[in-house]
N, C-alpha and C positions, 0 to 999 in steps of 0.2 A: 783531314776533316774539312768539309766545305760548308761555309756559313753564308746565308743569303737573306736579304730583306725582301718582303713581299707587301704590296699595297693592294687593297681591294675595297669594294663598297661595304661588304659585310663579312662576317666570319666564315660563312659557308663558301663564298667565292674564294676567300683567302686560303682556306684549307685545300680547296680544289687546285689552286695555283701551286701550293706546296707539293701536293701529290704529283702533279704533272711535271714539275721541274726537278724534284729530288727523289721521287718514288715513295713507296709505302713505308720505307724504313726511316723516313725523316723524323727528326725530333724537333718540336717547337720549343724554342728557348725563351721567347717572351712574346707578349701581345699587348697592344695598347690602342686606345681610341685616338685618332688623329683627325685633322680637318679633312673631311671628304670620305672617311671610312675607317678601316682597320689596318694597322701595321703589324706584321708578324716577322719575327726573326726565327729562322729555322736552320737546321744543320743536318748533314748526312755524314755517315762514317764517324759517329760520335764516340770518342775514346778518351777516357779520363787521363791515361798516361800521356797521350798526345797533347791534351790541354795543358797538363803540367809542364811538358817540355816547351810548348809554345810560350807559356808565361815566363819561363826561365830564360829562353832565348831572346825574348823581347826586351829584356833589361839592357839599357845603353851601356852599363858598366858591369859586365859579367864577372862573377866571383872568380878569383884566381884558383888554380888547382890545389894550392896548399890548404891544409885544414883551417877552416874558420870556425870561430866559436860564437854561438848565438844563444839567446835565452829561449826557454820553452814558450814564454808568452809571445815573443816576436815570431817564432816559428808558427804558432797558432794563428797570428794575425795575417801572415802572408797568404795563406790559402783562401780565406773569404774574400780578400781583395781581388784576387785573380778570378774567382768564381763569379763575383758580382758583375764583372764586366760583360758577362754573357747576356745580361739584361739591358745593355746600353749600346748605342751605336757609337762606340769609341774603341780606340786601340787598347790592347791589353795594358793595364796600369802597371807601374813599377812597384814591386814589393819593397818594403823598408829594408835598407841595408842593415844586415845583422851586426850587432855590436859584440866585440870579443870579451864577453863577461861570464858566460856559462861554461861548464866543463863538458860540453858535448861537441863532437866534431861535426864537420860539414855533412858527412854521410847520414848521421842521425838527424840533422836538421832537415835534409832533403826528404828523408823517409817520413818525418813528422808532417812536413808540408804537403807531400803527395797524399798521405793518409787523410789529412784534414780536407784536402781538395776533393778526394774521392767521396768522403762522407757528405760534403756540401753538394756535390753533383748528384749523388744518389738521392738526397733529400729533394733537390730541385727536380730531378726526373720523376719522383713519386708525385710531386705537386703537378707537374705538367701532364702526367698520365691521367691524374684525376680530372684535370681540366678537359683533356681530350675525351675522356669517358662522358663527361657532362655534355660536351658538344655533340658527341655521337648519339647520346640519348635524346637530345633535343631534336636532332635530325630525324631519328627513328620515330619519335612521338609525332612530329609534324607530317611525315610521309605515311605512317601507318598508325593512326591514332587509336583504332580499335584494338590492334595488337598491343599497343602500349598500355591500354587499360587492362588487358589480360595479364600483362606482366605485373601490374600493380596488384591485381587480385591474387595472383599466385604468391607474390611476396607477402600479402596479408595472411595467406595460409601458412606462412613461416618458411617458404621455400627459398633456397639460395638464389640470389639475384641473377647470376650467370645462367643457372639452369632454367630459371623462370623465363628468361629472354629466349634461350634456345628453344624451349617448348613453344613459346608464342610465335617465333619466327618459322617454325616447322610447317605451320598451316599456310594456306594460300592467302594473299591480301584480300581483305573484304571490308566493306563499310557496315556490315551487319555484325553488331557485337555478339549477339546470341550465337551466331554461326562461329565466330572466332573463338568464343568460350568453349563451345562443344568440341571444336577441333583441338583446342589445347588439352581438354580433359581426355580426349581420345589418344593424343600423343603421350600424355602422362601415363595413361593406362598401359600403353605399349611398352613403356620403359620400366614399369614396375613388374618384376618377375615374381609370380606367386607359385606356391606349392599346391599339393592336391590331397591334403589330409593323409599323407603317405605314412606317417608314424603309426597312427591309429589303424589304418587299413592294412599295412604290410608288416608292422613290427620292426625288429632288428635290434642292434646294440646301439643305443643312442646316448651320447654324452652332451650335457648342457653346459655351455661355457658362458662366462660373463663376469663383470665386476660385481662387487658387493652391493646388495640392495636392489638389484633389478628384478628379483623374483624367480631365481632358478629353482629353488626347492619347491615353491608353490606351483610353478609350471610343471615340474616333474610329477607332483601329486595329481595335478589336473590331467596330464597325459595318461598316467596310470589309471585313473578313475574312468576316463573315457574308453580306454581299451578294455577294462574289466566289464563295463556295461555292455560292450559289443561282443567280446570274445570270452569272458570269464576270467577269474583270478588265477586259475591254475597255470596260466602261460606267462605270468609276469614275475619279475624279480627286480629288486633295487640294489644298487651298489653305491657306497660312499667312498670317495677318494679325498674327502675333506679332512685333513689332519691338522688344519690351522685353527678353525673355530672350536672353542670349548663347547662341548655338548652337541657338536654337529652330528655325530653318529647316533647319539641318543635321540635326537630330533627325528632323524630318518627312521630309526627303529620304531619310534612311536607311530610315525606315519604308516610304516609297513604293517603294524598291528591293526591300525584302523582299517586299512585296505584289505588285510588278510593275505599279505604276500611276504615272502622272505626278504631279509635285508643282509647284505654282506659288506665287509670292509676290505679295502685294498690300499695299502700305504704307498705303493710305488707301481711302476709299470710292470715289473715282473710279477708282483702279486696280482695285479689286475688280469694278466694273461692266465694265471692259474685259476682265478675265480671264474673267469669267462669260460674256460675249458670245462669246468664243472657245471655250467649252465647251458649246455648245448640243447637241452630239452625245452628251454624257455623260448618263446617266440618274441617276447619283448623284454629287453634288459635296459633299464634306465640308470644312467650313471650321474650322480650328483658330484660336481667338482667344486673346489674352494673358490670363493669370490676373491679376486685379486685385482689390484689397481692396474690399469693399462701400462703404467710406468714401473711396475714391480720388477726388480732385477731378476727374479726367479720365474717370471711369466713364461718366457720362451722355453725354458727347460720343462715346465709343467705341460705346456701345450704339445711339445714334441714327444713327450712320454705317451700322451694319449694318441697322437697321430701315428706313432709307430706301431700301434695295435691294429692290424689290418682290418678287422671286422667292425671297428668302431666308426660310427658316423657322428660328426661334430656339428652341433647346432648352436648358433649364437643367440643369446637372450639379451634383448635391448628393451629399455623402458621408454615409452613414448613421451614421458615428461622430462627426459634428458635434454640438455642444450644441444644445438647443432654441432658445436665444437667437441663436446664430450662424445656424441654419437660417432662422429667421424674418426676421432682418435681411438675409440674402442674398437670399431670395425677394422681400422688400419692395423692395430697392434695384435688383437686377437686373431685377425685374419691372416696372420703369417703362416697358418696351417690351412689346408683346404677345408672349406665349410660346406656342408650339405644343405644348409638352410638357416633360417633365422625365425625367432619368435619375438613378436612385439607385445610387451606387457604394459599394463597400467594405462590402457586407452581411456579409462574412466577418469584419470587424473590429468590428462593432457589438455593444454590450452590450444595447441595447434598440432597438426600432423606433418606440415611441410618439412620440418627439420628431419623427421625420420625418413620421409620420401627422398630428400636430398642425399642423406647419408647412404641409404640403400642403393640408390641409383649411382651415386658417385663411386661406391666401392664395387665397381664392375657388375652391378646388378645382381647382388646376392639374393637368392630366392627367399621370399617371405612365406612361411608355411602356416603359422598360427598367430592368433590374436588373443591376448589376455585382457578381458573386459571387466574384471572385478575380483572380489575375494572368494566367492563361492567355488568350492572345489569341483563339484560335478557339473555346474552350469556355465561358469565364466571363462571357458576356453572354447574357441571356435576356429575352424579353418579360415585362412585369409581369403576374403572375397573382395573383388574390385568395387562392387556396388557399396558394400559396407564401408570400405576404407574411404572412397571418394565422397560418399554421402556424409560421413562424419567430418571429414576434412572441410567440406564446404559449410556444414552447419557450424563448426567451431569458428571458421573465418567470419561468418555472418555475425556471430555473437561478438567476436572481437571488434568488428567494424562498428557495431552498435555501441559498444563500450567506448570506442575511440571518439565517436561523434557525440555521444552523450544525450542529446535531445533530438526530438523529431525535427525541430527547426533547423538544426545544424545538418542533419541528414538530408534535408531538402536541398541544401546547397550542393550536394554531390549527386546530381541527377544521373550522371553517366554511370554511377555505381549501383543504381537501384535495381538494375536488371543483371547485375554481375554474375549471379548464380542461377540464372534461368536456364531451363533445358538441360 
């Protein structure tokens, strides 16, 4: 590991000196204001085990090879002392000499010391990475202020910070905010993959997947209703594989009676194959699956049983009012099987849509086919359209901004944001 000190008039020049001398993999260990500018301590080939070894070899009286006994408290104190020296222009300090009072041998003490040192260094690295990220953002905002404002607006829409910046940087540098915003929306539109009303147009065997409460059964009813309006009820059948919820089959049976279509039950993959074999004359078969937690131990088996039926197309149902973390975890775990598309429900209950955009784009760009916009069966389902999605996302972000600022006087202080959603 190579450690070096750098002096410069400001942070930007100091960072440049570090990069020129040590390369892009350098790690900043400390920074402080000194007379005449900034002092940085930086290292390259940063290795926790090497640091521990350096700290041990720097002791003037190395421990003998025979087993020594130390207390756990003393072992814990040794690591922070060594780690703290990274922040100072000083040689590695000597750790306290262990006292032979505990019933642990030298190997255990060394392991505890190295483990504590690694944790300390990991914490320090996280802190330094955060500092570097803030420095990088300051440079970006100074060099490309209009794009930086675009990033802030995308984050206000609920979008992931890294994705927001990637979208903003994709456009050419410009001093015209309206142009930068239009470029960002165009990039976002390119990254969102949309379906084409394929279920209602083409039919098929469709299974709706998703956790409890996202609206799978309601979405199934809406798809069936839309198909019946266009093609007639004689070509539709419903199948329940939900053996977990009490009354799930009865609920679907009632729905089938209201729609005038038959309802079947399948307890497992083999039964589902037999049921589907008898429904060859149906153009649209909709399968209602049980709502399961993404962390349910039986989830993978349930998904695989559906995926093993060749003619079944799997569609993920997500709720727009879910958190970004829940959306990402749901897509990651349910997406262990190939997905033909997704349905985004509860748009009428969402505060922002950026979380859903981030999850859909982050999961390899799964195709969004339908939007659930309310509780009405026949009316509140529509094919996903870019203008509808982006328009609502912008409108919700405007509302959120107004609530954040609270008063017209406060909004007047944010003049650069007044035109954030123009064009």
